[in-house]
VODRENVO-680582 format. One record per residue (C-alpha): x, y, z. Coordinates in steps of 0.02 Angstrom, whole numbers, plus 32768, in hexadecimal, padded with zeros to 4 digits. Layout:
# residues N
u | v | w
X | Y | Z
...
***
This chain:
# residues 834
u | v | w
835B | 7825 | 5959
838B | 77E6 | 5A06
8330 | 7819 | 5AA4
83C5 | 7883 | 5AD9
83C5 | 78DD | 5A31
8309 | 78FB | 5A3C
831B | 7945 | 5AEA
83AA | 79B3 | 5AAE
8344 | 79F0 | 5A1A
82B3 | 7A17 | 5A8D
8326 | 7A7C | 5AFE
8367 | 7ADD | 5A69
82B6 | 7B0B | 5A36
8287 | 7B40 | 5AE6
831C | 7BB4 | 5AF0
82F7 | 7BFE | 5A46
83A0 | 7BD6 | 59F7
83A2 | 7BE2 | 593B
8415 | 7B6B | 58E0
8465 | 7B91 | 583C
8497 | 7B07 | 57C6
8534 | 7B2E | 5768
854E | 7ACA | 56CA
85F2 | 7ADB | 566E
85E3 | 7AB7 | 55B5
867D | 7A7F | 5556
86A4 | 7ADC | 54B5
86CA | 7A8B | 540F
8774 | 7AA6 | 53C0
8792 | 7AC5 | 5308
876A | 7A3B | 528D
881E | 79FF | 527F
881F | 79E3 | 533B
877A | 7984 | 534C
87A1 | 78D5 | 538E
8762 | 7843 | 5327
86D4 | 77D9 | 536B
86F1 | 7726 | 539E
86BE | 769D | 532A
8677 | 7634 | 53B7
862D | 764F | 5464
8616 | 75CF | 54EC
85BE | 75EB | 5592
85B3 | 76A6 | 556A
866F | 76AE | 5550
86B8 | 7718 | 54C5
876A | 7739 | 548F
879D | 77CF | 5426
8842 | 7805 | 53DF
888B | 78B3 | 53C8
88AE | 78EF | 5346
8836 | 789D | 52CC
88A2 | 78CC | 5236
894B | 791E | 522B
89D3 | 794A | 51AF
8A8A | 7936 | 51DE
8B0B | 7998 | 517C
8BBA | 794E | 517D
8C0D | 78C6 | 51E4
8C3F | 7929 | 527C
8B97 | 7952 | 52C8
8B37 | 78CA | 5326
8A7D | 78C8 | 5348
8A36 | 789F | 53F3
898F | 7843 | 53F3
8916 | 784F | 5485
889D | 77C0 | 54A0
880E | 77DF | 5519
8794 | 7763 | 5564
86EB | 77AB | 5592
8675 | 774B | 5603
85DE | 778A | 5664
8619 | 783E | 5664
86CA | 7812 | 5699
8766 | 7821 | 562B
8805 | 77BB | 5632
88A5 | 77D1 | 55CE
88D1 | 7727 | 5586
8955 | 7762 | 550B
89DA | 76F4 | 555A
8967 | 765D | 5569
8939 | 764C | 54B1
8983 | 75EE | 541E
89A3 | 764B | 537C
89A2 | 7600 | 52CC
89CC | 7666 | 522F
898F | 7626 | 5187
8A29 | 7666 | 512B
8AE2 | 7674 | 514E
8AEF | 7732 | 5140
8AEB | 774C | 51FD
8B20 | 76F8 | 529D
8AB4 | 76FD | 533C
8AFA | 76DF | 53EA
8A9A | 7692 | 5479
8A87 | 7741 | 54C4
8A24 | 777C | 542C
8AB5 | 77DD | 53DE
8ABA | 77DC | 5320
8B5C | 77F4 | 52BF
8B5D | 780E | 5203
8BC6 | 779D | 5194
8B93 | 77CA | 50E2
8B10 | 7828 | 5080
8A63 | 77DD | 5078
89C5 | 77C2 | 50DB
899C | 7748 | 5164
8903 | 7718 | 51C8
892B | 76E4 | 5279
88B6 | 766C | 52D2
88B7 | 7680 | 538E
887B | 75F5 | 5401
8854 | 75FB | 54B8
880F | 7554 | 54F5
877F | 7533 | 547B
8768 | 75E9 | 5446
87B6 | 7638 | 53AC
87C5 | 76E2 | 535A
882C | 7727 | 52CA
888F | 77BF | 5296
88DB | 77ED | 51ED
8987 | 7839 | 51D9
89D1 | 7881 | 5139
8A8D | 7899 | 5129
8ADD | 7914 | 50AE
8B86 | 7964 | 5092
8BF5 | 78DA | 50D5
8C68 | 78EC | 5040
8C90 | 79A1 | 506B
8D13 | 79D6 | 50EC
8CC9 | 7A11 | 5190
8D4E | 7A6F | 51F1
8D3C | 7A8F | 52A9
8CF1 | 7B3C | 52C8
8D47 | 7BA9 | 5348
8CA4 | 7C03 | 536E
8C29 | 7B73 | 536A
8C96 | 7AE2 | 53A8
8D31 | 7B1B | 5407
8CE3 | 7BA6 | 546F
8C4D | 7B39 | 54A4
8CC4 | 7AAC | 54D6
8D2B | 7B21 | 5543
8C8A | 7B5C | 5596
8C44 | 7AAC | 55A9
8CE0 | 7A69 | 55FF
8CE9 | 7AFE | 5674
8D8D | 7B40 | 562F
8D3F | 7BEA | 5608
8CD3 | 7BEB | 56A5
8CDD | 7C72 | 5729
8D39 | 7C01 | 57A4
8DBE | 7BD0 | 5725
8E11 | 7C2B | 5694
8D73 | 7C92 | 5677
8D94 | 7CF2 | 5718
8DB9 | 7DAD | 5700
8E74 | 7D8F | 5710
8E75 | 7CDB | 56D4
8ED2 | 7C4F | 572D
8F8A | 7C23 | 572A
8FAF | 7CA8 | 56A7
8F2B | 7C64 | 562E
8E92 | 7CD1 | 5614
8DF5 | 7CAD | 55AE
8D57 | 7D14 | 559C
8CC4 | 7CDA | 5605
8C6C | 7C4F | 55A4
8CB7 | 7C8C | 5500
8C6D | 7D3B | 5505
8D09 | 7D87 | 54B2
8D43 | 7D17 | 5423
8DD9 | 7D84 | 53F6
8E1E | 7D7E | 54A6
8E0A | 7CC1 | 54A7
8E5C | 7CAE | 53FC
8EF5 | 7D11 | 5431
8F02 | 7CB8 | 54D9
8EFA | 7C0D | 5488
8F67 | 7C24 | 53EF
8FE3 | 7CB0 | 5414
9005 | 7CBF | 54CE
908C | 7C59 | 5526
90EF | 7C57 | 5483
906B | 7BEA | 5433
908C | 7B59 | 54AB
8FD5 | 7B40 | 54D2
8FBA | 7AF5 | 5425
902A | 7A85 | 53BC
8FEA | 7A74 | 5309
9076 | 79FB | 52DA
9054 | 7985 | 536D
8FA7 | 79B6 | 53AA
8FA4 | 7934 | 5435
9037 | 798E | 5488
8FD9 | 7A34 | 5494
8FC8 | 7A77 | 5544
8F12 | 7A9A | 5519
8EF9 | 79DD | 5512
8F7A | 7998 | 5589
8F4B | 7A01 | 5621
8E8D | 79EC | 5626
8EA1 | 7932 | 5600
8F20 | 7929 | 5690
8FAB | 78E0 | 5626
9011 | 7965 | 567E
8FEB | 79BC | 5724
8F57 | 7A32 | 571D
8F1D | 7A99 | 57B2
8E6A | 7A97 | 5771
8E63 | 79D9 | 5772
8E29 | 7963 | 56E9
8DAB | 79B2 | 5674
8D9C | 792A | 55F0
8DEE | 7889 | 55B7
8E3F | 7867 | 550F
8DA8 | 77FD | 54DE
8D28 | 7887 | 54F8
8CE5 | 78FF | 5477
8D31 | 799F | 54C1
8DDE | 7954 | 54A7
8DB6 | 7922 | 53F4
8D6F | 79CE | 53C9
8E06 | 7A2B | 540C
8E80 | 79AC | 53C1
8E32 | 79B9 | 5314
8E2D | 7A77 | 531D
8EE7 | 7A7C | 5343
8F13 | 79FB | 52BF
8EB1 | 7A60 | 523D
8F1E | 7AF7 | 5260
8EB4 | 7B4E | 52E5
8E3E | 7B9E | 5267
8DEE | 7C36 | 52B6
8D92 | 7C88 | 5228
8CF8 | 7CDB | 5270
8C5C | 7C7F | 5239
8BEF | 7CE8 | 51C9
8B52 | 7C89 | 51FA
8B20 | 7CAF | 52AC
8AC7 | 7C3A | 5323
8A1E | 7C8A | 5345
89D9 | 7C15 | 53C9
89CB | 7B67 | 5411
893A | 7AEF | 5420
8939 | 7A7C | 54B6
88D8 | 79D9 | 54C9
887F | 79B7 | 553A
8851 | 7A6E | 5545
87BC | 7A67 | 55B8
87C0 | 7A44 | 5673
87D5 | 7988 | 567D
87A2 | 7924 | 5715
8808 | 7887 | 5736
87D4 | 7804 | 57B4
8852 | 7797 | 580F
88A6 | 7726 | 57E0
88A2 | 7779 | 5734
8908 | 7810 | 5769
896E | 7820 | 56CA
894F | 7891 | 5635
89B8 | 78A6 | 5598
89B1 | 7952 | 5547
89C5 | 7984 | 5493
8A06 | 7A30 | 545D
89F5 | 7A68 | 53A9
8A40 | 7B0F | 5374
89F2 | 7B7A | 52EB
8A5B | 7BE9 | 527A
8A35 | 7C85 | 5218
8A3C | 7C27 | 5172
89B3 | 7BAF | 51A9
8A2A | 7B21 | 51D2
8A10 | 7AB8 | 526E
8A95 | 7A59 | 52CC
8A8F | 79E3 | 5360
8B00 | 7A2D | 53E7
8ACA | 79BB | 5476
8B7D | 7986 | 5497
8BC1 | 7A38 | 5489
8B45 | 7A8D | 54FE
8B67 | 7AAE | 55B5
8AEF | 7A67 | 5638
8AD5 | 7A9E | 56EC
8A49 | 7A8E | 576B
8A00 | 7B17 | 57D8
89FB | 7A9E | 586C
8A89 | 7A1F | 586C
8A3B | 79CA | 5904
89A5 | 799B | 5898
89F7 | 796E | 57F2
8AA1 | 7961 | 579E
8AD5 | 7966 | 56E8
8B5D | 791E | 567C
8BB2 | 795C | 55DF
8B44 | 78FB | 5567
8AA3 | 794C | 55A3
8A68 | 78C1 | 5617
8A0F | 7900 | 56B3
8A04 | 7891 | 574E
8991 | 78B5 | 57E1
89D5 | 78A2 | 5891
893E | 78C7 | 58FE
888D | 790B | 58F9
887D | 79BD | 58BF
888C | 7A31 | 582A
8922 | 7A75 | 57CF
893C | 7AE0 | 5736
89B4 | 7A96 | 56B8
8A23 | 7B22 | 5676
8A55 | 7AFA | 55C4
8ACF | 7B6F | 556E
8B17 | 7B71 | 54BF
8B7C | 7C0D | 5494
8B14 | 7C9F | 54D8
8A6E | 7C42 | 54CB
8A1F | 7BFC | 5569
8984 | 7B92 | 5589
8948 | 7B5B | 5635
88C9 | 7ACD | 5630
8886 | 7A97 | 56D9
888E | 79E5 | 571B
8823 | 79A1 | 57A9
8857 | 7901 | 5802
87D5 | 78A4 | 586A
87DB | 7804 | 58CD
8758 | 779D | 5925
8783 | 77AC | 59DD
876E | 770F | 5A44
86C2 | 7706 | 5A97
869F | 77B9 | 5A61
85F2 | 77F8 | 5A8B
85C7 | 78AE | 5A6F
8595 | 790F | 5B0A
8594 | 79CB | 5B1A
8543 | 7A57 | 5B7E
84AA | 7AA7 | 5B31
84E5 | 7B30 | 5ABA
84C8 | 7BDF | 5AFE
84E0 | 7C3A | 5A58
852D | 7C2C | 59AB
85DC | 7C23 | 59F2
85B4 | 7B7B | 5A42
855C | 7B3C | 59A6
85F5 | 7B54 | 593A
8674 | 7B1C | 59BB
8613 | 7A7E | 59E3
85FA | 7A56 | 592B
86B6 | 7A5B | 5911
86D9 | 79F5 | 59AE
865A | 7972 | 597E
86A4 | 7964 | 58CF
8752 | 7947 | 5916
870F | 78DE | 59A7
8749 | 794B | 5A37
86D6 | 7957 | 5ACE
86B9 | 7A07 | 5B12
86E6 | 7A22 | 5BC8
865E | 7A36 | 5C4A
862F | 7AE1 | 5C8E
86AA | 7B30 | 5D07
867C | 7B47 | 5DBE
863A | 7BEA | 5E01
86DA | 7C19 | 5E5D
873E | 7BF9 | 5DBF
86C7 | 7C5F | 5D56
86C4 | 7CF8 | 5DC7
8783 | 7CFD | 5DCC
878F | 7CE3 | 5D10
870D | 7D64 | 5CDF
8758 | 7DEC | 5D4D
8807 | 7DD0 | 5D08
87CC | 7DCA | 5C52
875C | 7E63 | 5C59
87A8 | 7EDC | 5CD6
8853 | 7E8D | 5CEF
884D | 7E78 | 5DAC
8815 | 7DF7 | 5E2B
876A | 7E0A | 5E7C
8764 | 7E41 | 5F2F
873D | 7DBD | 5FB0
8690 | 7E07 | 5FC8
866E | 7E07 | 5F0C
86A2 | 7D52 | 5EF3
8644 | 7D14 | 5F8C
85A6 | 7D71 | 5F58
85AD | 7D26 | 5EAA
85C8 | 7C74 | 5EE6
8538 | 7C86 | 5F62
84C2 | 7CD0 | 5EDF
8442 | 7C4B | 5EAB
83FA | 7CA6 | 5E13
8402 | 7C44 | 5D70
843E | 7CDC | 5D0D
84C0 | 7D19 | 5D89
8550 | 7D00 | 5D0E
84FD | 7D69 | 5C87
84D5 | 7DF0 | 5D07
8589 | 7DF6 | 5D44
85C7 | 7E02 | 5C90
8555 | 7E97 | 5C6F
858E | 7EEC | 5D0F
8648 | 7ED8 | 5CEA
863A | 7F17 | 5C38
85F6 | 7FBD | 5C79
867E | 7FDB | 5CF9
8702 | 8061 | 5CE0
8787 | 7FDE | 5D03
8750 | 7F82 | 5C65
8778 | 801C | 5BFC
8820 | 8035 | 5C51
8854 | 7F7F | 5C3C
8821 | 7F70 | 5B85
886D | 801B | 5B5D
8912 | 7FD1 | 5B97
88FF | 7F44 | 5B19
88E9 | 7FC4 | 5A8E
897C | 8026 | 5AD2
89E8 | 7F8D | 5AB1
89AE | 7F81 | 59FC
89BB | 803C | 59D6
8A64 | 804C | 5A2E
8A33 | 80D0 | 5AAC
8AD7 | 80F6 | 5B05
8B34 | 818E | 5B44
8BCC | 815C | 5ADF
8B6B | 816F | 5A3D
8AF0 | 81FC | 5A5E
8B1D | 824D | 5B06
8AD1 | 8248 | 5BB3
8A43 | 82C5 | 5B9D
8A10 | 827A | 5AF6
8A11 | 81CC | 5B43
8993 | 8200 | 5BC7
8926 | 825A | 5B47
8925 | 81C6 | 5AD0
88FF | 814D | 5B5D
886D | 81B7 | 5B9A
8829 | 81BA | 5AE9
8835 | 80FC | 5AE1
87DE | 80EC | 5B8A
8751 | 815C | 5B51
873E | 80F9 | 5AB0
872B | 8056 | 5B10
86BD | 80A0 | 5B98
8645 | 80F1 | 5B1A
8647 | 8051 | 5AB3
867A | 80B1 | 5A17
8652 | 804A | 597C
86EF | 7FF5 | 593D
86E3 | 803E | 588E
86D7 | 80ED | 58D7
876B | 80C6 | 5949
87D5 | 8090 | 58B4
87A4 | 8128 | 584D
87D2 | 819F | 58DA
8880 | 8154 | 58E0
88A3 | 813E | 5827
885C | 81E6 | 57EE
88A2 | 824F | 587D
88CD | 82FF | 5841
8904 | 839C | 589B
8954 | 83B2 | 5946
897C | 8316 | 59A9
8959 | 837B | 5A47
88A7 | 839A | 5A0C
888F | 82F0 | 59B7
88ED | 8270 | 5A22
88CA | 81E1 | 59A7
8943 | 8238 | 5932
89D0 | 81FB | 59A0
89C0 | 815A | 593D
8A23 | 81B2 | 58B5
8AA9 | 81E5 | 5932
8AC2 | 8132 | 596F
8AC2 | 80FD | 58B8
8B35 | 8186 | 587E
8B4A | 8163 | 57C4
8AEE | 811D | 572E
8B25 | 8068 | 5743
8B09 | 8067 | 57FF
8A5B | 80B2 | 57F1
8A28 | 8038 | 5769
8A70 | 7F9E | 57C0
8A20 | 7FCC | 5866
8976 | 7FF0 | 5817
897E | 7F4C | 57B5
89AA | 7EE7 | 584F
892D | 7F39 | 58C4
8896 | 7F49 | 5851
88B7 | 7EC3 | 57CC
8911 | 7E42 | 5836
8998 | 7E3C | 57B1
8A53 | 7E34 | 57D0
8A84 | 7E7B | 5728
8B31 | 7EB6 | 575F
8B83 | 7E20 | 570A
8B4D | 7E61 | 565F
8BB1 | 7F02 | 566F
8C50 | 7EB6 | 5627
8C0A | 7E1C | 55CF
8B66 | 7DC3 | 55AF
8B19 | 7D81 | 564F
8B5C | 7CD1 | 5672
8AB7 | 7C8B | 56B5
8A32 | 7CF1 | 565F
89FE | 7D39 | 55B7
8A39 | 7DE8 | 55E7
8AB9 | 7E29 | 556D
8B35 | 7EB6 | 557D
8AC5 | 7F1C | 550B
8A33 | 7EFE | 5581
8A9A | 7F3F | 5612
8AC0 | 7FE3 | 55BC
8A0F | 7FEF | 5577
89CD | 7FEB | 5629
8A52 | 8069 | 565C
8A0F | 80E3 | 55DA
897B | 810B | 564B
89EE | 814C | 56D4
8A78 | 819C | 566C
8A2D | 824B | 5668
8A1C | 8260 | 5724
8A85 | 82ED | 5769
8AB6 | 8305 | 5820
8AE6 | 83B8 | 584F
8B26 | 83E3 | 58FC
8AEC | 8485 | 594E
8B37 | 84F0 | 59D7
8AC5 | 849D | 5A57
8B10 | 8408 | 5AB1
8ADE | 835E | 5A69
8A6A | 83AC | 59E9
8A6D | 8370 | 5936
89FC | 83AC | 58AA
89BE | 8323 | 5836
898E | 834F | 5784
8991 | 8304 | 56D6
89E8 | 833E | 5639
8986 | 833C | 5596
8A0D | 82DD | 553B
8A97 | 8260 | 555D
8AAD | 81B3 | 5511
8AFD | 8112 | 554C
8B7A | 80BF | 54D8
8BAB | 8008 | 54D0
8C62 | 8001 | 5507
8C8F | 7F77 | 548C
8C4E | 7FCF | 53EF
8C2F | 8083 | 5421
8B7F | 8078 | 53DB
8AEF | 80D5 | 542F
8A7F | 8060 | 5493
89C4 | 807B | 5495
8963 | 806C | 553A
8932 | 7FB8 | 555D
88C8 | 7F5B | 55DD
88AE | 7E9F | 55F5
881E | 7E45 | 55A1
87EC | 7ED9 | 5535
87FF | 7EEB | 5479
881B | 7FA6 | 5487
8805 | 8038 | 54FD
87E2 | 80EE | 54D8
8881 | 8155 | 54CC
883D | 81FE | 5500
88A6 | 829C | 5505
88DE | 82D9 | 55B0
88D7 | 8270 | 564D
88D2 | 81B9 | 5618
88AF | 817D | 56C8
87F6 | 81A0 | 56AD
87ED | 811F | 5621
884A | 80A0 | 568B
87DE | 80BF | 5725
873D | 80B5 | 56BE
8773 | 800E | 5674
87AF | 7FCE | 571E
870B | 7FED | 577A
8692 | 7FB9 | 56F2
8624 | 7F23 | 571C
8669 | 7ECB | 5682
8718 | 7EC5 | 56CA
8720 | 7E1E | 5725
87C5 | 7E3F | 577D
8794 | 7ED7 | 57E6
870E | 7E82 | 584F
8763 | 7DD8 | 5854
8805 | 7E1F | 5896
87B2 | 7E7D | 5925
8740 | 7DEF | 595F
87D5 | 7D7A | 5958
8839 | 7DF4 | 59C3
87AA | 7DFD | 5A42
879C | 7D40 | 5A42
8857 | 7D33 | 5A64
8852 | 7DAA | 5AF8
87C3 | 7D48 | 5B46
87F0 | 7C96 | 5B17
88AD | 7CA0 | 5B1C
88C0 | 7C5E | 5A6A
8883 | 7CA4 | 59C5
8810 | 7C4F | 594A
889B | 7C89 | 58D7
893D | 7C78 | 593A
89A1 | 7CE7 | 5947
890D | 7D5D | 5946
8962 | 7DDF | 58D9
89A0 | 7D67 | 5853
8910 | 7D4C | 57D9
8947 | 7CF0 | 573C
8910 | 7C5D | 56D2
899E | 7BF5 | 5717
8963 | 7C15 | 57CA
88AC | 7BE3 | 57C3
8830 | 7BFC | 5852
8817 | 7B69 | 58C6
875B | 7B81 | 58AF
872F | 7BE6 | 5814
8674 | 7BD9 | 5831
8687 | 7C21 | 58E1
86F5 | 7CB0 | 58A4
867D | 7CDD | 5818
85E7 | 7CD4 | 588D
8637 | 7D49 | 590B
866B | 7DC1 | 5880
85BB | 7DC3 | 5839
8571 | 7DE7 | 58E4
85F1 | 7E70 | 58FE
85C3 | 7EC6 | 585B
8508 | 7EB6 | 587D
851E | 7F00 | 592B
856B | 7F9D | 58E1
861B | 7F68 | 5914
85E9 | 7F60 | 59CB
8680 | 7F17 | 5A25
8627 | 7F00 | 5ACB
859F | 7E9D | 5A74
861F | 7E20 | 5A32
8676 | 7E16 | 5ADB
85CD | 7DF6 | 5B2F
85A2 | 7D6B | 5AB3
8647 | 7D13 | 5ACF
8641 | 7D24 | 5B8D
8591 | 7CDD | 5B95
85BD | 7C44 | 5B2E
85D7 | 7B98 | 5B79
867C | 7B97 | 5B1A
86C1 | 7C27 | 5B81
8676 | 7BE3 | 5C22
86C0 | 7B35 | 5C08
8739 | 7AE9 | 5C84
87F2 | 7AFA | 5C5F
8803 | 7A3F | 5C80
87EC | 79DE | 5BDC
878C | 793C | 5BD3
8803 | 78AA | 5BED
8895 | 7926 | 5BFA
889D | 7935 | 5B3C
88ED | 79DF | 5B1B
88ED | 79CC | 5A5D
883A | 7A0F | 5A52
886E | 7AB9 | 5A97
8885 | 7AFE | 59E7
87CB | 7ADF | 59CA
8794 | 7B24 | 5A75
876B | 7A7D | 5AC4
8796 | 7ACC | 5B6B
87CB | 7B73 | 5BB3
8880 | 7BA0 | 5B95
88E3 | 7BB2 | 5C36
8969 | 7C38 | 5C28
89DA | 7C9B | 5C99
899A | 7D44 | 5CD2
89DE | 7DDA | 5C76
8A69 | 7E3A | 5CCE
89F1 | 7EC5 | 5CFF
896B | 7E4D | 5D3C
89EA | 7DF0 | 5DA6
8A2E | 7E8D | 5DFA
897D | 7EC5 | 5E23
894E | 7E18 | 5E63
89E7 | 7E0F | 5ED5
89BF | 7EBA | 5F1B
8908 | 7E8D | 5F34
892A | 7DEA | 5F92
89AF | 7E35 | 6003
8959 | 7EDD | 6016
89F3 | 7F39 | 5FD7
89CA | 7F77 | 5F28
8A57 | 7FC0 | 5EC1
8A6A | 807B | 5EAA
8AA0 | 80B3 | 5DFC
8AFE | 814B | 5DC1
8AA5 | 81D4 | 5D61
89F1 | 819E | 5D86
8978 | 81C5 | 5E15
8983 | 815E | 5EB3
8916 | 80C4 | 5EA9
8933 | 80A9 | 5DEF
8937 | 7FEE | 5DC9
89BC | 7FA0 | 5D5B
8930 | 7F6C | 5CE5
8904 | 8024 | 5CCD
89B3 | 8065 | 5CA5
89B3 | 80CF | 5C07
8A64 | 809B | 5BD6
8AF0 | 8028 | 5C10
8B75 | 80B0 | 5C16
8B2E | 813B | 5C83
8BC4 | 813B | 5CF8
8C57 | 81A0 | 5CB3
8CF9 | 8147 | 5C95
8D60 | 8141 | 5D36
8E16 | 810A | 5D29
8E15 | 80E5 | 5DE3
8D92 | 805D | 5DC7
8DF7 | 8000 | 5D43
8DFC | 7F4A | 5D75
8D53 | 7F4B | 5DCD
8CE2 | 7EC0 | 5D94
8C3A | 7F03 | 5D5C
8BB2 | 7E89 | 5D8A
8B3C | 7EC2 | 5CFE
8BC1 | 7EAB | 5C79
8BF1 | 7DFE | 5CB8
8B3B | 7DC8 | 5CA6
8B2A | 7E07 | 5BF4
8AF2 | 7EBD | 5BF8
8B15 | 7EFC | 5B47
8B81 | 7F92 | 5B1C
8AFD | 7FC6 | 5A9B
8B7B | 7FDB | 5A10
8B1E | 7F66 | 599B
8A67 | 7F4A | 596C
8A83 | 7E8F | 5974
8A2B | 7E38 | 5A04
8AC5 | 7DC9 | 5A10
8B1C | 7E59 | 5A6B
8AB3 | 7E2C | 5B05
8B00 | 7D89 | 5B3D
8A95 | 7D05 | 5B93
8B21 | 7C85 | 5BA0
8B4D | 7C3F | 5C4B
8C05 | 7C59 | 5C73
8C87 | 7C34 | 5CF8
8C92 | 7CEE | 5D1D
8BDB | 7CF1 | 5D4A
8BEF | 7C5D | 5DBF
8C80 | 7CB2 | 5E17
8C1D | 7D54 | 5E2A
8B8E | 7CF6 | 5E7D
8BFC | 7C8B | 5EEB
8C72 | 7D0E | 5F30
8C5A | 7DAD | 5ECB
8C5A | 7E5A | 5F1A
8BA6 | 7E89 | 5EF4
8B54 | 7DED | 5F3E
8BCA | 7DEC | 5FD4
8BA2 | 7EA2 | 5FFF
8AE7 | 7E86 | 5FF0
8AEE | 7DEF | 6063
8B62 | 7E38 | 60E6
8B0F | 7EE3 | 60F3
8AC2 | 7EE5 | 61A2
8A3A | 7F5A | 6166
89F4 | 7EDC | 60E9
894A | 7E8C | 6104
8976 | 7DE8 | 6158
89FA | 7E35 | 61CB
897B | 7EB5 | 6206
88FC | 7E29 | 6221
8979 | 7DC9 | 628A
89A1 | 7E64 | 62EF
88E6 | 7E7A | 630C
88DA | 7DC9 | 6351
8877 | 7D7E | 62C0
886F | 7CC0 | 62BE
88F6 | 7C81 | 6244
8879 | 7C0A | 61F3
880B | 7C9F | 61C7
88A2 | 7CF8 | 617D
88CF | 7C5F | 6114
881C | 7C4E | 60D9
881C | 7D05 | 60A7
88BF | 7CEE | 6045
8872 | 7C5E | 5FE4
87D4 | 7CBE | 5FBE
8832 | 7D58 | 5F82
88B4 | 7CF9 | 5F1C
884F | 7C65 | 5EDB
8799 | 7C98 | 5EFA
877A | 7BF8 | 5F59
8789 | 7BB1 | 6008
881F | 7B4D | 603F
87FC | 7A93 | 603F
8805 | 7A30 | 60E1
88A9 | 79E4 | 60AA
88F4 | 7A8D | 607E
88BA | 7ADB | 6121
8903 | 7A4A | 6184
89AC | 7A5E | 612F
89B0 | 7B18 | 6155
8977 | 7AFF | 6208
89FD | 7A7C | 6227
8A7F | 7AF2 | 61DF
8A49 | 7B81 | 6250
8A51 | 7B0F | 62E8
8B05 | 7AE1 | 62C2
8B43 | 7B95 | 62B1
8B6D | 7C0B | 633F
8B58 | 7CAC | 62DB
8AA5 | 7CAD | 629A
8AC4 | 7D46 | 622E
8B51 | 7CEF | 61CE
8AE9 | 7C51 | 61C3
8A56 | 7CB2 | 6179
8ACC | 7D03 | 60FB
8B01 | 7C53 | 60C5
8A4C | 7C1B | 60B3
8A1F | 7CB4 | 604C
8ABC | 7C99 | 5FE3
8A86 | 7BE6 | 5FC0
89D9 | 7C1F | 5F89
8A21 | 7CA5 | 5F17
8A93 | 7C26 | 5EC4
8A08 | 7BAD | 5E99
89DE | 7B96 | 5DE2
8929 | 7BAE | 5E14
8953 | 7C62 | 5E46
89D0 | 7C8C | 5DBD
8963 | 7C4F | 5D2E
88BE | 7C85 | 5CE5
8855 | 7BE6 | 5CDE
***
């Protein structure tokens, strides 16, 4: 251990930080999948081959070998660097490790990499029997693999160019009719298969709007060509595919320059048969900036990071994780002393990927950041100056505690929940909007445990005037809407895609969608004679039926074998399952949402899209926060306090060596534009002309507004540009966080440069700096005050000199000061949280 490491360990002990060692153990696959051991080892090197033994049935199906070099804990795919020798002539092996059967028999293949060898045995049977192309198991996977049945092509709801396919082959009958009967049968030509439009267009022999999908030499072309030449057989296969086995299955770490990994995909069928479908499966990556795939299952890393590999065959999906690391030039680990478990997990990930964490932000940056993230507004000049001047070591922790107890904290975070729960006058009425918002404020202010908060919403019964949380079921006005909103808010699951077909990126099926809907199907909403009042109650019966078959669907929840189907209100069973400590999603989704609000980017991103194919950037961190959340009794303030006190949150927004690629792993604080409401409040605060809003008491901040649509529709105002809408204020018509836009646009730039709101604030002679000028205040003092209010820091000498020179050149000091304030308000430093 070096001296620096010893000193660091000593500091850890002095501060009482407890470290946890997380060891991930790899599981062992079934016996047929166990790789054979190498015959020789040299310098601790070992090569293994997958699979150790295999049986090929027929001539059509190839077998993909995977050869792995293991050395000192590192793995390297050397499949394409080996030589292959078969001891019989029953098979042929390519230099990419692909085996093709030639005749019945058995062969042992000797694999050599440098001076290391290993062997695998392959048995071939059934080559004498015909093996027609299967519509279900060959044609549909090829159409999915090449993107023809994808959502952006012919798998779109209305197809493309008059040709419609089901999404990824989810409706075989629709696809059969579209391929063989529509367009007068011109899409296929059994007499001259090569002249079929199904082949000529995607191979670009004739013009194709979707571009080239495959060449005549590739397997997709051969599969479709042979299917057509065999008469387009479409008999439904009696033997169903029941799953796929992917190798490598475990999280594999690849070190540059060995950033390539071949995958193998073997499908299992109900009759016990196995088939290599590596070249029929579809491959995608969750982060195309980190890794890319090709059609044969070869994954290539592009830069340091992690990416899930999404492997699909029919409706079966597996998502192994790949980690790509690279020794950075002259890399030497250096990091602030961890303040809590957040820093331990973040720094462990950064060290593994060789990203240096940013240094701690300055005091003036921190005070501005912490005010905006906790209560949504800028600190007053007195507050920021007092904090910067404070010399206590724990002043940041003290300020965090103070802000979390302010009423403004409850108002600001209630607005965040209002976005998710769609609190708007358009959906529930003006009076109900205010009631629901006050209930949300009280929940945050009293630090209501999150499980209790969820139960109050999901189990709401009776009058919505008496129980404001029941307005959830008015915003979500039917079975599907209530289920989809609850799933997205509390499970982080966008299950809407499974309503019409199996989910394209997840294991959710259409049956799962309607099984989850069964919990909400018995809710009744009865209007009364009182304005905006709805009575919520549950029927004792009422079933959900699968639209494709008409069969009754039993209640279903993720990751559970079964759930009690009690008579009466089924919501109780759902809510009990949701809030149990054994449900990993409930706590993980909420801590990830809190992390996103504070850090600007989720550990899972987007924060409401939890799925295997969208893995967390730091699983250990997410699990640690979730565990702490559960142990705290679902105390949301406790989790917020932990994150805010971490060195990770308090890091500078400037990355080390300007390397932005570590942002995903929290190497530095994420700079982001202020929300629409924060920006309006900040403009009003700096100029001294806060906005007045319709339907709320005077002095209400934009960050406290209970809804975005309090002002009634006015035909006379049609054409007015609404500043809040331009900067991304959501309409609250969807539970998706994507409704609140944080994109920077030309419209925003125009609003800041010469928009009505900013111009009126600056030109109003009753604003702060105009009054100061009228009172004879020194212009340099006014400029300094503008900087402190807007940026929480003093103007630099260079900045002050520029402004002073500008004032000296202008005859009208009032107009000149307006220009200076305008310049400050248009700085990225003011417009962004950093």
